[in-house]
C-alpha positions in Angstrom: -29.9 226.5 33.0 -27.5 223.6 33.6 -27.0 221.2 30.8 -27.5 217.5 31.3 -26.3 215.1 28.7 -26.5 211.3 29.1 -24.2 209.3 26.9 -25.5 205.7 26.7 -23.0 203.4 25.0 -24.4 200.1 24.0 -23.0 196.7 23.0 -24.3 193.2 22.4 -23.5 192.4 26.0 -25.8 195.1 27.4 -29.4 195.0 26.2 -30.8 197.9 28.1 -33.9 200.1 28.0 -35.2 202.5 30.5 -38.2 204.5 31.5 -38.4 207.3 34.1 -41.0 206.8 36.8 -40.9 210.5 37.5 -42.0 211.3 34.0 -44.4 208.4 33.9 -42.6 207.4 30.7 -43.1 203.9 29.2 -41.0 202.7 26.4 -41.1 199.4 24.6 -38.5 198.5 22.0 -38.8 195.6 19.6 -35.3 194.6 18.4 -36.8 192.5 15.6 -38.3 195.4 13.7 -36.5 198.3 15.5 -39.8 200.0 16.6 -40.3 202.0 19.7 -43.7 202.7 21.4 -43.7 205.5 23.8 -46.5 206.6 26.1 -46.2 210.0 27.7 -49.8 210.0 28.9 -49.1 211.7 32.3 -46.3 214.0 31.3 -48.7 217.0 30.7 -49.3 217.7 34.4 -46.0 216.8 35.9 -43.2 217.1 33.4 -39.8 216.0 34.7 -36.5 214.8 33.3 -37.0 211.6 31.4 -34.3 209.3 30.2 -35.0 206.9 27.4 -32.2 204.4 26.9 -32.7 202.2 23.9 -30.8 199.4 22.3 -30.5 199.0 18.5 -30.3 195.5 16.9 -28.3 197.1 14.1 -25.6 198.1 16.4 -25.3 194.6 17.9 -25.0 193.0 14.5 -22.4 195.6 13.5 -20.5 195.2 16.8 -20.1 191.4 16.4 -19.2 191.7 12.7 -16.6 194.4 13.1 -15.0 194.0 16.5 -11.6 195.2 15.3 -13.1 198.5 14.1 -15.0 198.9 17.3 -11.8 198.5 19.3 -10.1 201.2 17.2 -12.9 203.6 17.8 -13.7 202.7 21.4 -17.4 203.2 21.2 -20.6 201.4 20.4 -24.0 202.3 19.2 -27.0 204.2 20.6 -26.8 207.4 22.7 -30.1 208.8 23.9 -31.1 211.7 26.2 -34.5 213.3 26.6 -35.0 216.6 28.5 -38.3 217.9 29.6 -39.7 221.5 29.6 -38.8 222.2 33.2 -35.2 221.2 33.0 -34.0 221.6 29.4 -36.6 222.8 27.0 -34.8 223.4 23.7 -31.6 221.7 24.8 -29.8 219.1 22.9 -29.8 215.3 23.1 -27.0 213.5 21.4 -26.9 210.0 20.0 -23.5 208.5 19.0 -23.0 205.5 16.8 -20.0 203.9 15.3 -21.8 202.9 12.1 -21.8 205.6 9.5 -25.1 207.4 9.1 -27.1 205.3 11.6 -27.2 207.8 14.4 -28.0 210.7 12.1 -30.8 208.7 10.4 -32.4 207.6 13.7 -32.1 211.1 15.1 -34.1 212.5 12.2 -36.6 209.7 12.6 -37.0 210.5 16.3 -37.2 214.3 15.7 -40.1 213.6 13.4 -42.1 212.3 16.4 -41.6 215.5 18.4 -45.0 217.1 17.5 -46.7 213.8 18.1 -45.1 213.2 21.5 -44.9 216.8 22.7 -41.2 217.4 23.2 -39.0 220.2 21.9 -35.6 218.8 22.7 -33.3 218.8 19.7 -32.1 215.2 18.9 -28.7 215.2 17.2 -27.1 212.1 15.7 -23.3 211.7 15.3 -21.0 209.1 13.9 -18.2 208.9 16.5 -17.9 212.6 17.1 -17.3 213.0 20.8 -16.8 216.7 20.4 -20.6 217.1 20.2 -20.9 215.7 23.7 -18.9 218.6 25.2 -20.2 219.7 28.6 -21.8 216.4 29.6 -22.6 216.1 33.2 -23.5 212.4 33.4 -22.0 209.6 31.2 -23.4 206.1 31.3 -21.1 203.4 29.8 -22.4 200.0 28.9 -19.9 199.2 26.2 -18.5 195.7 25.8 -19.0 192.4 24.1 -20.2 189.0 25.4 -18.1 186.0 25.6 -18.2 184.0 22.3 -17.3 180.4 21.4 -13.6 179.9 21.7 -13.1 183.2 23.6 -11.4 182.9 27.0 -12.4 185.0 30.0 -9.0 186.8 29.6 -10.0 187.7 26.0 -13.3 189.1 27.2 -11.9 191.2 30.0 -9.1 192.6 27.8 -11.5 193.6 25.0 -14.0 195.2 27.3 -11.3 196.9 29.2 -10.0 198.4 26.0 -13.4 199.7 25.1 -14.3 201.1 28.5 -10.9 202.9 28.9 -11.1 204.3 25.4 -14.7 205.6 25.8 -13.7 207.1 29.2 -10.8 209.0 27.7 -12.8 210.2 24.7 -15.6 211.5 26.9 -13.3 213.3 29.3 -11.5 215.1 26.5 -14.7 217.1 26.1 -16.4 216.7 29.5 -13.6 216.7 32.1 -16.0 217.1 35.0 -18.5 214.4 34.0 -19.8 211.8 36.4 -19.3 208.4 35.0 -21.7 205.5 35.6 -20.4 202.1 34.6 -22.7 199.2 33.6 -20.2 197.3 31.5 -19.3 193.8 32.6 -17.5 192.6 34.6 -18.9 195.7 36.3 -16.8 195.9 39.5 -13.6 195.5 37.5 -14.7 197.9 34.8 -15.6 200.5 37.4 -12.2 200.2 39.0 -10.6 200.6 35.6 -12.7 203.7 34.7 -11.7 205.2 38.1 -8.0 204.6 37.6 -7.8 205.5 34.0 -9.9 208.7 34.2 -8.1 210.4 37.0 -11.5 211.7 38.3 -12.2 212.1 42.0 -13.5 208.7 43.3 -16.9 210.2 44.0 -17.5 210.7 40.3 -17.2 207.1 39.2 -20.1 204.8 40.1 -21.0 201.2 39.2 -24.8 200.7 38.9 -25.1 196.9 39.7 -26.3 197.1 43.3 -29.4 199.1 42.3 -30.5 196.4 39.8 -29.7 193.5 42.2 -31.6 195.2 45.0 -34.6 195.6 42.8 -34.5 191.9 41.9 -34.2 191.1 45.6 -37.3 193.1 46.4 -39.2 191.4 43.6 -38.5 187.9 45.0 -39.4 189.1 48.4 -42.7 190.5 47.2 -43.6 187.3 45.4 -42.9 185.2 48.5 -44.8 187.5 50.9 -47.5 188.3 48.5 -47.2 192.1 48.8 -46.3 195.1 46.8 -42.6 195.5 46.1 -43.0 199.2 46.8 -43.7 198.4 50.5 -40.3 196.6 50.8 -36.9 197.8 51.7 -34.0 195.5 50.8 -30.4 195.9 49.8 -27.8 193.8 48.0 -24.1 194.6 48.5 -20.9 193.1 47.3 -19.9 192.3 43.7 -22.3 192.3 40.8 -22.0 188.6 40.0 -23.9 185.4 40.5 -21.5 184.3 43.3 -20.4 187.7 44.7 -23.6 189.6 45.5 -24.9 189.5 49.0 -28.7 190.0 49.6 -29.0 191.3 53.1 -32.0 189.3 54.2 -31.4 190.2 57.9 -32.0 193.9 57.2 -34.9 193.6 54.8 -38.2 195.0 56.0 -41.8 195.1 55.0 -43.2 198.6 56.0 -40.9 198.6 59.0 -41.4 195.0 60.0 -38.5 192.6 59.5 -39.2 190.1 56.8 -37.6 187.5 59.1 -40.9 187.8 61.1 -42.8 186.7 58.0 -40.6 184.3 56.1 -38.7 181.3 57.4 -35.0 180.6 56.9 -35.5 178.3 54.0 -37.7 180.9 52.2 -35.1 183.6 52.8 -32.3 181.4 51.5 -34.2 180.7 48.3 -34.9 184.4 47.8 -31.2 185.2 48.2 -30.3 182.4 45.8 -32.9 183.5 43.2 -31.6 187.1 43.5 -28.0 186.1 42.9 -28.9 184.2 39.7 -31.6 186.7 38.7 -29.7 187.9 35.6 -28.9 184.3 34.5 -32.5 183.3 35.0 -33.7 185.9 32.6 -31.0 185.1 30.1 -32.2 181.5 30.1 -35.8 182.6 29.5 -35.2 185.4 27.0 -32.2 184.0 25.2 -30.5 187.3 25.9 -29.7 189.6 28.8 -32.5 191.5 30.6 -33.7 194.8 29.2 -36.2 196.7 31.3 -34.9 196.4 34.9 -31.3 197.1 34.1 -32.3 200.2 32.0 -34.6 201.4 34.7 -31.9 201.0 37.3 -29.5 203.1 35.3 -32.2 205.7 34.7 -33.0 205.9 38.4 -29.3 206.5 39.3 -29.0 209.2 36.6 -32.2 210.9 37.8 -31.0 210.9 41.4 -27.8 212.6 40.4 -29.5 215.2 38.1 -32.1 216.1 40.7 -29.7 216.0 43.6 -32.1 213.7 45.5 -29.7 212.5 48.2 -31.1 209.0 47.9 -29.5 206.0 49.6 -28.6 203.5 46.8 -26.3 200.4 46.7 -23.6 201.2 44.2 -20.2 200.0 43.3 -17.7 202.7 44.5 -14.1 203.0 45.6 -13.4 201.8 49.1 -10.6 203.1 51.3 -11.1 201.1 54.5 -14.9 201.1 54.5 -16.3 197.6 55.2 -12.8 196.4 55.8 -11.6 196.8 52.2 -9.2 199.1 50.3 -8.1 199.6 46.7 -11.2 198.1 45.2 -14.6 199.1 43.8 -17.4 197.1 45.3 -21.1 197.5 46.0 -22.0 199.3 49.3 -24.9 201.7 50.4 -24.1 205.3 49.3 -25.9 208.6 49.3 -26.2 209.9 45.7 -26.4 213.6 44.8 -25.5 216.1 42.1 -21.7 215.6 42.7 -21.9 211.8 42.5 -21.7 209.6 45.6 -21.4 211.7 48.7 -20.9 209.2 51.5 -20.8 205.6 52.4 -23.3 204.3 55.0 -22.1 201.6 57.4 -24.8 199.0 57.8 -22.9 197.3 60.7 -22.6 193.9 59.1 -22.6 190.9 61.4 -19.7 188.4 61.3 -21.4 186.2 58.7 -22.2 189.1 56.4 -18.8 190.6 56.7 -17.2 187.2 55.9 -19.4 187.0 52.8 -18.4 190.6 51.8 -14.7 189.7 52.2 -15.1 186.7 50.1 -16.9 188.8 47.4 -14.0 191.3 47.5 -11.5 188.4 47.0 -13.4 187.3 43.9 -13.5 190.8 42.4 -9.7 191.2 43.1 -9.2 187.9 41.3 -11.0 189.4 38.3 -8.9 192.6 38.5 -5.8 190.5 38.6 -6.8 188.7 35.4 -6.8 192.0 33.7 -3.4 192.8 35.2 -2.0 189.5 34.0 -3.0 189.6 30.3 -0.9 191.2 27.6 -2.7 194.6 27.4 0.2 196.8 28.4 -1.8 200.0 28.3 -3.8 198.8 31.3 -1.1 197.1 33.3 0.0 200.3 35.1 -3.5 200.6 36.6 -3.6 197.2 38.2 -1.3 195.5 40.6 -1.7 191.9 42.0 -2.8 191.6 45.6 
């Protein structure tokens, strides 16, 4: 039976949590008291692969207090993977942490819930031992730190680049054929870095952002129309940033009917605008980054790969002439399967949409060039100014 291991590398910049719709899994994590409530009420009849991606407040505190140590180790805190009876009964689930003993302690704590929650996957905690991740098929990287007072954008990019590249190299030493999913910010630039520094085929490096952005797009559409978001089709392409993403309102549909037949131009412009600042809106309300939707988006992508579902998803991938762009990783519609992304689908953008896409690409290249210009010599060979 094929082994699937998900490495989920957290930081104070990425506050993610996920639940698998296929397994009807619901997880709620309270960072104030580090408690997790899990409901597997419907897993008995239809057990599937479930991914529970959790953030630990301990790791965030440690990350901020010991940044230099983190950079030396190129990792962050929680690593979680759950397998179900059909796919990996008795298989292992690894959790890595940079803080001594934390992963081991939490792994034991989680294992002591196995008889209560009905799983027999072995949960293994490890402090910085990448050897235990040998044979991983899917790796999800969210490592990085947020910008702090007095820190320039150049500082942030350089530090996050160091972490992402180090994590990538450590993982590939033990899992050379892994598919890498990047969620670290700035995501488009970090995806490009992971691709260039890993040496993997381009199909095996994927940035998640477009899936999350599209989910937010459909949420805002549903609230305006007054319908179920499940009845909507809507895609966001371009960069994963407040000014670089492009909600394709022209192509959005409600059960086959164009939303342009339901909503007026002003409504659609507001929906697009709200989508673009969706993450910032939640940060303002929560005082921190979003949790549930980003985690669910990451889990959906992993599940599509593991189950070889051939779903069409907007993801950040390497372009070589598609959509008029080369030598850049940017969000476009792609078919996802067991080998990563399989093909790019051309949505035949109109002139206005293509102009917006080109502008988004220019902004992402500017960010890439910032990384090239800073004094981080180990990365300079992977970036050239445009």
